KOLNUMI-973851 format. One record per residue (C-alpha): residue number from 0; residue in three letters; x, y, z. Coordinates in steps of 0.1 Angstrom, whole numbers. Example, Ala and Ser with C-alpha at 12.3 -4.5 7.8 and 13.67 -1.06 7.14 Angstrom:
REC     k     r      px      py      pz
REC     0   ALA     123     -45      78
REC     1   SER     137     -11      71
This chain:
REC     k     r      px      py      pz
REC     0   MET    -244     368     334
REC     1   GLY    -275     347     324
REC     2   TRP    -276     310     323
REC     3   ILE    -278     311     285
REC     4   ASN    -245     330     282
REC     5   ARG    -229     307     307
REC     6   ALA    -241     276     287
REC     7   ALA    -228     292     255
REC     8   ILE    -194     298     270
REC     9   VAL    -192     262     283
REC    10   ALA    -204     248     250
REC    11   GLY    -178     269     232
REC    12   ALA    -150     258     255
REC    13   MET    -160     221     251
REC    14   THR    -161     225     213
REC    15   SER    -127     242     212
REC    16   ALA    -112     214     234
REC    17   TYR    -128     187     212
REC    18   LEU    -115     203     180
REC    19   GLY     -81     209     195
REC    20   ALA     -78     173     206
REC    21   SER     -89     162     172
REC    22   ALA     -64     184     155
REC    23   ALA     -36     171     177
REC    24   LEU     -45     135     169
REC    25   ALA     -47     142     132
REC    26   LEU     -13     158     132
REC    27   ARG       2     129     153
REC    28   MET     -12     104     128
REC    29   SER       2     124      99
REC    30   ARG      38     126     111
REC    31   ARG      62     104      93
REC    32   THR      86      82     112
REC    33   ARG     123      88     107
REC    34   ARG     134      80      72
REC    35   MET     153      48      66
REC    36   SER     182      55      43
REC    37   VAL     188      34      12
REC    38   HIS     220      15      19
REC    39   ASP     215     -13      -7
REC    40   ASP     209     -16     -44
REC    41   PRO     199     -44     -68
REC    42   SER     236     -51     -77
REC    43   SER     238     -68     -43
REC    44   VAL     217     -96     -57
REC    45   GLY     233     -95     -92
REC    46   LEU     207     -74    -109
REC    47   PRO     215     -47    -135
REC    48   PHE     195     -15    -128
REC    49   MET     190      21    -136
REC    50   GLU     184      49    -112
REC    51   ILE     151      67    -121
REC    52   SER     129      95    -109
REC    53   PHE      93     103    -118
REC    54   ASN      64     122    -104
REC    55   SER      34     109     -85
REC    56   ARG       1     112    -103
REC    57   ARG     -14     146     -95
REC    58   ASP     -47     150     -77
REC    59   LEU     -68     181     -72
REC    60   ALA     -60     181     -35
REC    61   ASP     -24     168     -39
REC    62   PRO       5     183     -58
REC    63   GLU      30     162     -76
REC    64   HIS      58     146     -56
REC    65   LEU      92     136     -71
REC    66   LEU      99      99     -64
REC    67   LYS     131      80     -67
REC    68   GLY     135      44     -77
REC    69   TRP     152      16     -96
REC    70   LEU     143       2    -130
REC    71   ILE     154     -34    -135
REC    72   LEU     151     -42    -171
REC    73   PRO     142     -78    -181
REC    74   ARG     170    -102    -188
REC    75   GLY     185     -94    -222
REC    76   VAL     169     -60    -225
REC    77   GLU     194     -30    -222
REC    78   VAL     175       0    -236
REC    79   THR     142      18    -234
REC    80   PRO     115      21    -247
REC    81   VAL     106     -15    -238
REC    82   ALA      86     -39    -259
REC    83   ARG      49     -39    -251
REC    84   ASP      49     -76    -245
REC    85   THR      73     -73    -215
REC    86   ARG      59     -84    -182
REC    87   TRP      65     -61    -152
REC    88   LEU      62     -62    -115
REC    89   VAL      60     -30     -94
REC    90   ILE      71     -36     -58
REC    91   VAL      58     -12     -32
REC    92   HIS      75     -11       2
REC    93   GLY      59      -9      37
REC    94   ASP      56      19      62
REC    95   GLY      89      33      75
REC    96   ALA     109      14      49
REC    97   ASN     123      22      15
REC    98   ARG     125       6     -19
REC    99   ALA     150     -20      -7
REC   100   ASP     126     -30      22
REC   101   PRO     151     -55      38
REC   102   GLN     125     -66      64
REC   103   ALA     102     -79      37
REC   104   GLY     129     -92      15
REC   105   ALA     120     -70     -15
REC   106   MET     154     -74     -31
REC   107   GLY     153    -112     -31
REC   108   LEU     118    -111     -45
REC   109   ALA     129     -88     -73
REC   110   LYS     157    -112     -82
REC   111   ALA     134    -142     -82
REC   112   MET     109    -124    -105
REC   113   TRP     137    -112    -128
REC   114   ASP     149    -148    -131
REC   115   LEU     114    -156    -143
REC   116   GLY     116    -130    -171
REC   117   TYR     100    -100    -154
REC   118   GLY     111     -64    -154
REC   119   VAL     109     -48    -120
REC   120   LEU     103     -13    -108
REC   121   MET     110      -5     -71
REC   122   PHE     106      30     -57
REC   123   ASP     104      51     -25
REC   124   MET      69      63     -17
REC   125   ARG      66     100      -6
REC   126   GLY      82     108      27
REC   127   CYS     104      76      25
REC   128   GLY     139      68      13
REC   129   GLU     151      95     -12
REC   130   SER     117     107     -24
REC   131   ASP     100     141     -16
REC   132   ASP      87     149      19
REC   133   ALA      50     144      26
REC   134   ASP      25     137      53
REC   135   PHE      15     101      61
REC   136   THR     -21      94      50
REC   137   GLY     -24      56      56
REC   138   GLY     -22      48      19
REC   139   TRP     -47      74       5
REC   140   SER     -22      99     -10
REC   141   GLU       4      71     -13
REC   142   ARG     -18      55     -39
REC   143   LEU      -9      84     -62
REC   144   ASP      27      73     -60
REC   145   VAL      18      38     -72
REC   146   LEU      -2      54    -100
REC   147   GLY      28      75    -109
REC   148   ALA      50      44    -111
REC   149   LEU      25      27    -134
REC   150   ASP      23      59    -155
REC   151   HIS      61      59    -158
REC   152   LEU      62      23    -170
REC   153   VAL      36      31    -196
REC   154   TRP      57      62    -207
REC   155   LEU      86      37    -211
REC   156   GLY      65      16    -235
REC   157   ALA      49      -9    -211
REC   158   ASP      13     -22    -216
REC   159   ARG      -8     -18    -185
REC   160   THR     -24     -52    -189
REC   161   ARG      11     -67    -185
REC   162   ILE      20     -49    -152
REC   163   GLY      14     -65    -118
REC   164   VAL      17     -45     -86
REC   165   LEU      28     -61     -53
REC   166   GLY      28     -41     -21
REC   167   PHE      39     -50      15
REC   168   SER      18     -37      44
REC   169   LEU      12       1      37
REC   170   GLY      24      -6       2
REC   171   GLY      -3     -32      -1
REC   172   VAL     -29      -7       9
REC   173   ALA     -16      19     -15
REC   174   ALA     -14      -7     -43
REC   175   THR     -50     -19     -36
REC   176   LEU     -64      16     -36
REC   177   ALA     -45      25     -68
REC   178   CYS     -56      -6     -86
REC   179   SER     -92      -1     -77
REC   180   ASN     -92      24    -106
REC   181   PRO    -102       4    -137
REC   182   GLY     -75      -4    -162
REC   183   VAL     -45       9    -144
REC   184   ALA     -28     -25    -141
REC   185   GLY     -32     -61    -150
REC   186   ALA     -32     -75    -115
REC   187   VAL     -25     -66     -79
REC   188   ILE     -11     -85     -49
REC   189   SER     -17     -73     -14
REC   190   ASP       7     -86      13
REC   191   SER       0     -79      49
REC   192   ALA     -23     -49      43
REC   193   PHE     -51     -38      66
REC   194   SER     -86     -39      54
REC   195   ASP     -97      -6      70
REC   196   PHE     -76      22      84
REC   197   TRP    -101      32     111
REC   198   SER    -103      -3     125
REC   199   ILE     -65      -3     129
REC   200   ILE     -65      31     146
REC   201   LYS     -91      20     171
REC   202   VAL     -71     -11     181
REC   203   ARG     -38       7     183
REC   204   THR     -51      35     204
REC   205   GLY     -72      12     226
REC   206   MET    -104      32     220
REC   207   ARG    -136      18     234
REC   208   ALA    -165      17     209
REC   209   GLY    -184      46     225
REC   210   VAL    -153      68     226
REC   211   ALA    -144      59     190
REC   212   GLU    -179      71     179
REC   213   LEU    -173     105     196
REC   214   VAL    -138     109     183
REC   215   ARG    -143     100     146
REC   216   PRO    -163     131     134
REC   217   GLY    -138     156     148
REC   218   LEU    -108     135     136
REC   219   ASP    -124     132     101
REC   220   LEU    -129     170     100
REC   221   MET     -93     177     110
REC   222   LEU     -78     152      87
REC   223   GLN     -97     167      58
REC   224   MET     -87     202      68
REC   225   LEU     -50     195      76
REC   226   VAL     -40     166      54
REC   227   GLY     -67     163      27
REC   228   TYR     -85     129      33
REC   229   ARG    -112     113      54
REC   230   LEU    -109      79      72
REC   231   GLY    -136      63      51
REC   232   GLU    -116      68      20
REC   233   VAL     -88      46      33
REC   234   SER    -108      14      34
REC   235   PRO     -94     -12       9
REC   236   VAL    -122     -36      18
REC   237   GLN    -147     -11       4
REC   238   HIS    -127      -4     -27
REC   239   VAL    -119     -40     -36
REC   240   SER    -156     -50     -36
REC   241   GLU    -161     -27     -66
REC   242   CYS    -128     -35     -83
REC   243   ASP    -124     -58    -113
REC   244   THR     -86     -59    -112
REC   245   PRO     -75     -95    -104
REC   246   MET     -62     -96     -68
REC   247   LEU     -42    -120     -47
REC   248   VAL     -42    -115      -9
REC   249   ILE     -12    -128      11
REC   250   HIS      -9    -126      49
REC   251   GLY      11    -142      76
REC   252   ALA      -8    -164     100
REC   253   GLN      13    -151     129
REC   254   ASP      10    -114     120
REC   255   ASP       6     -95     153
REC   256   ILE       6     -60     137
REC   257   VAL     -22     -65     112
REC   258   PRO     -41     -97     122
REC   259   ALA     -49    -122      94
REC   260   ALA     -86    -114      99
REC   261   HIS     -79     -83      77
REC   262   ALA     -69    -106      48
REC   263   GLN    -100    -127      53
REC   264   ARG    -122     -96      51
REC   265   LEU    -105     -85      19
REC   266   ALA    -110    -120       4
REC   267   ARG    -147    -120      15
REC   268   ALA    -152     -86      -2
REC   269   ARG    -137    -101     -34
REC   270   GLY    -164    -127     -34
REC   271   LEU    -144    -157     -21
REC   272   SER    -165    -185      -6
REC   273   GLN    -162    -191      31
REC   274   SER    -148    -226      25
REC   275   ASP    -119    -210       4
REC   276   ILE    -113    -184      31
REC   277   ASP    -113    -210      59
REC   278   SER     -88    -231      39
REC   279   GLY     -64    -201      38
REC   280   ASP     -48    -214       7
REC   281   CYS     -65    -209     -27
REC   282   LYS     -58    -190     -59
REC   283   GLU     -68    -156     -45
REC   284   LEU     -59    -160      -8
REC   285   TRP     -28    -174      10
REC   286   ILE     -24    -173      47
REC   287   ALA      12    -182      51
REC   288   PRO      18    -205      81
REC   289   ASP      44    -194     107
REC   290   ALA      49    -160      90
REC   291   GLY      48    -127     108
REC   292   HIS      40     -92      94
REC   293   ALA      52     -90      58
REC   294   GLN      73    -121      64
REC   295   ALA      57    -146      41
REC   296   PHE      84    -143      14
REC   297   ARG     112    -146      39
REC   298   THR      95    -175      57
REC   299   HIS      84    -194      25
REC   300   PRO     105    -180      -4
REC   301   LYS      98    -208     -29
REC   302   GLY      61    -211     -21
REC   303   TYR      57    -173     -22
REC   304   VAL      73    -170     -56
REC   305   ASP      54    -199     -70
REC   306   ARG      21    -185     -60
REC   307   VAL      29    -149     -72
REC   308   ALA      43    -161    -105
REC   309   THR      13    -185    -111
REC   310   PHE     -11    -157    -103
REC   311   LEU       6    -131    -125
REC   312   ASP      11    -156    -154
REC   313   ARG     -27    -163    -153
REC   314   HIS     -38    -127    -153
REC   315   LEU     -12    -106    -172
REC   316   ALA     -21    -105    -209
REC   317   GLY      -5    -132    -229
């Protein structure tokens, strides 16, 4: 056997090993954690609600998924369709959670916003709670679930300019990506979201810079083939720089899962001045002191609701 043939065999073996390792990592990233069952409902905080189901928005590379949720009509409203001047908040849970998201305090937030006159929609993203099974995509396909929730509210009679979206962690990523589409909602609030998926993956896997540069092309290829997205698409910091939807970024100063630097990057991409970012407390950015990952509401409930309500009142059509 000539050296050319031997070199070709070695190159083929190395390529196969590289692609095999890339496929294994892509599949590992796409596996959902065990579902958290829904053991609570809005009646536990005194809220009237309706069980609802709707489809995610369909994408060329992604079929519809049936999603389950709760519709909490505004105080004094008992039937649909709803009046177009109704203000709404869509709450999107974090990874591994469900629509009740007890760790983030979603139910308490829903009650606080309902007390202020808002209607609330809470739902399980794909692969979570009681919604259809699906791969995990870091927020990319999950954004279609947020768009489906917005579409459902519009179908019920809501005006998009009077809908705000608030997402915790992964839900913040999905909400940000969804609302980067012009005109889908009146405002978006990102709580504890990462600014770029690849940067999170590198840190969590402990990859050195040189290794990461070698790994990414194969991983991108396999994610595209097996799951239907590329890492560069799951980058809120890139999307928000081109987005005209009003945005509030919230993050815990003591977040050890997604460091607060991610919130600062998002704020910088939105055009905030460095002095505002350094203060950590302005109209578009709040770094909540003493709060961990997705814990700002539970740590500072009154301050959280005041900031969210002030932001939404300013940006949702009057």
